[in-house]
C-alpha positions as CSV (number, residue, x, y, z in Angstrom):
1,X,-71.9,12.6,-29.1
2,X,-70.0,9.4,-28.2
3,X,-68.6,8.9,-24.8
4,X,-65.3,6.8,-24.9
5,X,-64.0,5.1,-21.8
6,X,-60.4,5.9,-21.2
7,X,-58.4,2.6,-20.0
8,X,-56.2,3.1,-16.9
9,X,-52.9,1.5,-16.9
10,X,-50.8,1.0,-14.1
11,X,-50.8,1.4,-10.4
12,X,-51.6,4.6,-8.4
13,X,-48.9,5.6,-5.7
14,X,-51.3,4.7,-3.0
15,X,-51.8,1.2,-4.3
16,X,-48.0,0.9,-4.6
17,X,-47.6,2.1,-0.9
18,X,-49.9,-0.4,0.4
19,X,-48.1,-3.1,-1.2
20,X,-44.6,-2.0,0.1
21,X,-46.4,-2.0,3.7
22,X,-47.8,-5.2,3.6
23,X,-44.4,-6.7,2.2
24,X,-42.5,-4.7,4.9
25,X,-44.9,-6.1,7.9
26,X,-44.6,-9.9,6.5
27,X,-40.8,-9.2,6.4
28,X,-40.8,-8.0,9.9
29,X,-42.7,-11.3,11.2
30,X,-40.9,-14.0,9.0
31,X,-37.5,-13.0,9.4
32,X,-37.2,-13.2,13.0
33,X,-38.6,-16.4,12.8
34,X,-36.2,-17.8,10.3
35,X,-33.2,-16.5,12.3
36,X,-34.7,-18.1,15.5
37,X,-35.0,-21.2,13.6
38,X,-31.3,-21.2,12.4
39,X,-30.1,-20.5,16.1
40,X,-32.0,-23.1,17.4
41,X,-30.7,-25.5,14.8
42,X,-27.1,-24.4,15.9
43,X,-27.8,-25.2,19.5
44,X,-29.1,-28.2,18.6
45,X,-25.9,-29.3,16.5
46,X,-23.7,-28.5,19.5
47,X,-25.9,-30.6,21.8
48,X,-25.9,-33.5,19.7
49,X,-22.0,-33.2,19.1
50,X,-21.5,-33.0,22.7
51,X,-23.8,-36.3,23.5
52,X,-21.9,-37.9,20.5
53,X,-18.5,-37.1,22.4
54,X,-19.8,-38.1,25.8
55,X,-20.6,-41.7,24.5
56,X,-17.4,-42.0,22.5
57,X,-15.2,-41.1,25.5
58,X,-17.1,-43.1,27.9
59,X,-16.7,-46.1,25.6
60,X,-12.9,-45.8,25.2
61,X,-12.6,-45.1,28.7
62,X,-14.7,-48.7,29.2
63,X,-12.2,-50.2,26.8
64,X,-9.2,-48.7,27.7
65,X,-9.3,-47.8,31.0
66,X,-7.6,-44.4,29.6
67,X,-9.2,-41.0,29.1
68,X,-9.2,-39.8,25.3
69,X,-7.9,-36.6,23.2
70,X,-9.5,-35.7,20.0
71,X,-8.5,-32.3,18.0
72,X,-10.5,-31.3,15.2
73,X,-7.8,-29.2,13.5
74,X,-4.8,-32.1,14.3
75,X,-3.3,-34.0,11.4
76,X,-1.4,-36.3,14.6
77,X,-3.0,-39.6,15.1
78,X,-2.0,-39.6,18.9
79,X,-4.7,-36.6,18.8
80,X,-7.3,-38.6,17.2
81,X,-7.8,-41.0,19.8
82,X,-11.5,-41.6,19.4
83,X,-11.7,-41.8,15.8
84,X,-8.3,-43.2,14.0
85,X,-6.9,-46.8,15.0
86,X,-4.7,-47.0,17.9
87,X,-2.1,-49.2,19.3
88,X,-3.7,-48.5,23.0
89,X,-4.6,-52.0,24.6
90,X,-8.0,-53.0,24.3
91,X,-8.8,-50.0,21.8
92,X,-12.1,-51.0,19.7
93,X,-12.7,-48.1,17.9
94,X,-13.3,-46.2,16.2
95,X,-15.6,-44.7,18.6
96,X,-16.7,-41.9,16.0
97,X,-18.1,-42.3,12.8
98,X,-15.7,-39.6,11.4
99,X,-12.8,-37.6,12.7
100,X,-13.6,-34.8,14.5
101,X,-13.5,-31.7,12.2
102,X,-13.9,-27.7,12.3
103,X,-17.1,-28.1,10.5
104,X,-18.8,-30.0,13.4
105,X,-18.6,-26.6,15.2
106,X,-21.5,-24.5,13.9
107,X,-19.9,-21.4,13.7
108,X,-16.7,-22.8,12.0
109,X,-14.2,-23.0,15.2
110,X,-12.1,-25.8,16.4
111,X,-13.7,-28.4,18.6
112,X,-11.4,-30.3,21.1
113,X,-11.8,-32.9,23.4
114,X,-9.3,-33.0,26.5
115,X,-8.4,-35.7,29.2
116,X,-7.3,-33.6,32.0
117,X,-9.1,-30.5,33.3
118,X,-5.6,-28.7,33.6
119,X,-5.0,-29.4,30.0
120,X,-6.1,-27.0,27.0
121,X,-5.6,-23.3,26.2
122,X,-7.9,-22.2,29.2
123,X,-6.3,-22.6,32.5
124,X,-7.2,-23.5,35.2
125,X,-10.2,-25.5,34.0
126,X,-12.3,-27.2,36.3
127,X,-15.9,-27.4,36.7
128,X,-18.4,-26.3,39.6
129,X,-20.9,-29.0,38.8
130,X,-23.2,-28.4,41.6
131,X,-22.9,-24.4,41.6
132,X,-21.2,-24.3,45.3
133,X,-18.7,-21.7,43.9
134,X,-15.8,-24.4,44.1
135,X,-14.6,-26.6,41.0
136,X,-15.7,-30.1,42.1
137,X,-14.6,-31.7,38.8
138,X,-10.7,-31.0,38.8
139,X,-7.7,-33.3,37.5
140,X,-8.3,-36.1,34.9
141,X,-11.4,-35.7,33.2
142,X,-13.2,-35.4,29.8
143,X,-14.5,-32.0,28.5
144,X,-14.9,-30.3,24.9
145,X,-14.0,-26.8,24.0
146,X,-15.8,-25.2,21.2
147,X,-14.2,-21.9,20.0
148,X,-16.2,-19.0,18.5
149,X,-19.3,-19.5,19.9
150,X,-21.5,-16.5,20.6
151,X,-22.9,-15.7,24.2
152,X,-26.6,-16.4,23.2
153,X,-25.6,-19.8,21.7
154,X,-23.6,-20.4,24.9
155,X,-26.3,-19.4,27.3
156,X,-29.2,-21.9,25.3
157,X,-26.7,-24.7,25.7
158,X,-26.2,-24.0,29.3
159,X,-30.0,-23.8,29.8
160,X,-30.3,-27.0,28.6
161,X,-27.5,-28.9,30.1
162,X,-27.3,-27.2,33.6
163,X,-31.1,-26.7,34.4
164,X,-31.5,-26.0,38.0
165,X,-27.5,-25.5,38.9
166,X,-27.0,-22.3,40.9
167,X,-24.6,-19.3,40.5
168,X,-23.4,-17.5,37.5
169,X,-24.4,-19.4,34.6
170,X,-21.1,-18.8,32.8
171,X,-18.9,-20.4,35.4
172,X,-20.9,-23.1,37.1
173,X,-22.2,-26.3,36.3
174,X,-21.1,-28.7,33.3
175,X,-21.1,-25.8,30.9
176,X,-19.0,-22.7,30.9
177,X,-18.3,-20.1,28.9
178,X,-15.9,-17.2,28.6
179,X,-14.5,-15.2,25.7
180,X,-16.4,-17.0,22.9
181,X,-15.0,-20.2,24.1
182,X,-17.7,-23.0,25.3
183,X,-16.3,-25.5,27.7
184,X,-18.5,-28.5,28.5
185,X,-17.9,-31.3,31.0
186,X,-17.9,-35.0,29.7
187,X,-17.2,-37.2,32.4
188,X,-14.6,-37.9,35.2
189,X,-13.1,-41.2,36.2
190,X,-15.5,-41.0,39.3
191,X,-18.5,-39.6,37.4
């Protein structure tokens, strides 16, 4: 009598189920971390652009004694005072390495630098810099607007820039947010 050994091919249902469960657990751990890294990168990009614009507006003001405007979606050279040659007395720019573009906003919205706290699509604009409940930066000054910014990103930007400022996060300090529009104080002539 001969005994033959049967060879088994394939996997049992239990083995397949275990592999699927392990893959699911790994995905549940890795995907949120990847999402968090992507959000952190977007916050960093906003902060980097703000620093660049703050430096550029301060240099422009130091050279020309004027406040600048720079609109990401404009073809008008007079709305590109930081990046395109101007006839303004003592202009020593360009103050930006490239004209501001919608691509500079990590969410694809527009980015605009305004030269007056009363200008722009959001009225009135003023900044409660110390959290007292009253706008302390009003009139002439530099601020930047980013559109299409989600609340979570705005909160992270606010937490980085406005550490320790009292009041409601969305309308006090150097960072304000309303209806997916992020407003960030850059400077005023008394700053």
